[in-house]
N, C-alpha and C positions, 0 to 999 in steps of 0.2 A: 665170452668167458672161458677161462681155462678149465681143464679137467685134471683130476688128480686121482691116482690109484694108490691105496695104502695096502701094504702087505705085512704079514707077521704081527698083527695086532694081538697082544696078549688076551687070552680068554677072559680074564678078570676085568680088564679095561673094556672090552667089547660088551660084557655083561652090564657094566655100569652105564655105558653109553646107551644101550638098549633100554635099560630101566628108566633113565632120565628122559629119554625121548618118549617113552610110553606115558610117563607121568605128565609130561608137558604137552602131550599129543602132537609131537612133531615127528617127521620122518628122520631116519638115521642121518641122511644127508644134511638136512636142515639143522639137526642137533650138533653135528660136527662143525658145520660152518659157523653156527652161533658160538660154539666154544672157541674156535679159532679167532673169530672177530673180537671176543672179549679179551683174549690174551694179546692180540697184536694191534688192536685199535689204539691203545695207549700203553705200551710196555713199561714206560717209566712209572706210571700210576700203579700198575700191577706189582712191580718190584717194591714200591713204597708201601703198598698195602701189606705185602708179605712181611716186610721189615717191621711194620707196626704190629702185626699179629704175633710175630716172634717176640717182640718186646712185651706185649701184653701177656703172653703165655708165661713169662717169668713170674707173674704175680698170681696165676691161677692156682686155686686149691681145689683139687678134684676129690670128692668124697662120695660116700654111698648115696647121699641125697642128690648129687649131680647125676649119677647113673640112673637113679630112679626117675628123675625128671625127664631125662632123655628117653627112657623106655616108655614113659607115659605119653610123651609127645609122639613118638613113633607109632605106638599102638592106637592112638586116636586119629591119626592122619587118614584122610580119605584120598584114595588114589583115583577116584573117578571110574570111568568105564574101562573095560578091558580093551586093549589095542593089540592086534596081532602084527608083529614086525617080522618080515622075512628077509 
């Protein structure tokens, strides 16, 4: 297998990767590999999904009820046990 070194990862992106890895109980390495596999496994499908989401977005109406529902979903989510990532 090949090795890859990433440099200059924006802090915000690194924070997101760490958070998702912790939630999913994966190492940073495995989370990044999983993300790359999702994108490159079938790039045509990814582009098609993005195009469909953009089309759907045209019909979305976002109001206060939407934001309240999102906040309720976030506040009730269980993140499981704490995981220390170094």
